[in-house]
PLY file of the C-alpha trace (Angstrom):
ply
format ascii 1.0
element vertex 142
property float x
property float y
property float z
element edge 141
property int vertex1
property int vertex2
end_header
125.60 172.69 160.06
122.92 174.39 162.11
120.93 172.12 164.45
117.96 174.42 165.10
117.10 175.04 161.44
113.40 175.20 160.60
111.97 172.23 158.74
110.78 172.90 155.18
107.23 174.24 154.84
106.43 172.09 151.82
106.87 168.34 151.87
104.90 165.38 150.54
103.69 163.09 153.30
104.17 159.36 152.84
101.17 157.99 154.73
97.64 158.32 153.34
96.02 158.97 156.74
98.54 161.69 157.50
98.04 163.15 154.01
94.25 163.20 154.47
94.60 164.95 157.83
97.11 167.39 156.30
94.75 168.18 153.40
91.82 168.72 155.76
93.84 170.93 158.12
95.18 173.00 155.22
91.71 173.34 153.70
90.29 174.66 156.96
93.24 176.93 157.69
93.59 178.39 154.18
89.87 178.39 153.30
89.69 182.10 152.49
92.97 182.04 150.54
91.84 179.04 148.52
88.55 180.77 147.69
90.46 183.82 146.49
92.73 181.65 144.32
89.77 180.00 142.57
87.93 183.33 142.12
91.09 184.93 140.72
91.49 182.04 138.30
87.90 182.57 137.10
88.56 186.32 136.84
91.60 185.73 134.62
89.62 183.39 132.39
86.99 186.08 131.79
89.32 188.92 130.77
88.30 188.52 127.10
84.59 188.18 127.84
83.52 191.64 129.12
79.88 190.82 129.99
80.87 187.82 132.09
83.65 189.86 133.67
81.19 192.61 134.70
78.87 189.99 136.16
81.78 188.43 138.06
82.80 191.82 139.44
79.27 192.34 140.78
79.34 188.87 142.32
82.75 189.58 143.87
81.14 192.61 145.54
78.61 190.24 147.08
81.47 187.92 148.13
83.20 190.83 149.85
80.05 191.89 151.67
78.78 188.44 152.63
81.99 186.49 153.22
85.41 188.14 153.11
84.88 191.36 155.09
82.77 189.88 157.90
84.09 189.75 161.47
80.83 188.33 162.79
78.62 185.58 161.35
75.94 186.57 158.86
72.57 186.97 160.58
69.28 186.54 158.69
65.94 186.78 160.53
67.75 186.64 163.90
69.50 183.38 162.93
73.25 183.10 162.50
74.39 181.54 159.24
77.60 179.50 159.47
80.47 180.77 157.30
80.70 177.38 155.56
77.05 177.67 154.46
77.75 181.15 153.09
80.85 179.82 151.28
78.94 176.95 149.66
75.91 179.08 148.76
78.03 181.86 147.25
80.10 179.33 145.28
76.98 177.72 143.82
75.40 181.09 143.02
78.61 182.39 141.42
79.08 179.36 139.20
75.38 179.15 138.32
75.16 182.78 137.22
78.44 182.64 135.30
77.44 179.43 133.51
74.44 181.33 132.14
76.87 183.51 130.18
78.76 182.50 127.03
81.98 181.63 128.85
81.14 178.12 130.06
84.33 176.45 128.86
86.55 179.27 130.16
84.89 179.08 133.58
85.10 175.30 133.76
88.81 175.31 132.87
89.48 178.11 135.35
87.69 176.31 138.17
89.58 173.09 137.44
92.89 174.99 137.31
92.12 176.82 140.55
91.13 173.61 142.32
94.30 171.91 141.04
96.43 174.71 142.52
94.52 174.53 145.81
94.80 170.74 146.07
98.49 170.74 145.21
99.15 173.35 147.92
97.04 171.44 150.45
98.93 168.25 149.65
102.43 169.64 150.12
102.02 172.33 152.81
103.15 171.00 156.18
100.76 171.58 159.08
103.02 171.44 162.16
103.53 175.20 162.53
100.13 176.51 161.36
98.21 176.81 164.62
100.46 179.18 166.53
97.66 181.46 167.74
94.42 179.64 168.58
92.43 182.91 168.80
93.07 183.67 165.13
91.98 180.24 163.89
89.07 179.50 166.23
86.50 180.92 163.77
87.74 178.61 161.00
87.32 175.36 162.87
84.00 173.54 162.53
0 1
1 2
2 3
3 4
4 5
5 6
6 7
7 8
8 9
9 10
10 11
11 12
12 13
13 14
14 15
15 16
16 17
17 18
18 19
19 20
20 21
21 22
22 23
23 24
24 25
25 26
26 27
27 28
28 29
29 30
30 31
31 32
32 33
33 34
34 35
35 36
36 37
37 38
38 39
39 40
40 41
41 42
42 43
43 44
44 45
45 46
46 47
47 48
48 49
49 50
50 51
51 52
52 53
53 54
54 55
55 56
56 57
57 58
58 59
59 60
60 61
61 62
62 63
63 64
64 65
65 66
66 67
67 68
68 69
69 70
70 71
71 72
72 73
73 74
74 75
75 76
76 77
77 78
78 79
79 80
80 81
81 82
82 83
83 84
84 85
85 86
86 87
87 88
88 89
89 90
90 91
91 92
92 93
93 94
94 95
95 96
96 97
97 98
98 99
99 100
100 101
101 102
102 103
103 104
104 105
105 106
106 107
107 108
108 109
109 110
110 111
111 112
112 113
113 114
114 115
115 116
116 117
117 118
118 119
119 120
120 121
121 122
122 123
123 124
124 125
125 126
126 127
127 128
128 129
129 130
130 131
131 132
132 133
133 134
134 135
135 136
136 137
137 138
138 139
139 140
140 141
């Protein structure tokens, strides 16, 4: 039996306060990944609705430009916009525009499925080994 074996990456925590801290830490650390999971879920739900899919592809272009491919904060009228504000605004805009199409039920189910996947990952992913390089994660912290 090996004594220096790595602990498992996924494990349910028993205490509620520890679980809340774990969920919050995972949400901050995996914020971009979780956004991609939910957007991909919405994309898959719109495969059979071409107009909504084209609209989503245009919105994903905006996501790439405004959120995913940015190394520096978004600046509007010489004011920096926090990445969390961009995330919330783009999420609301994306869902609002897509709900104007005929795929309301598909989108709602996809968002719920994506959020369920995200929450289940956040609940079971251990946080002890996540912050190995503080320089990489400093932009994610509030």
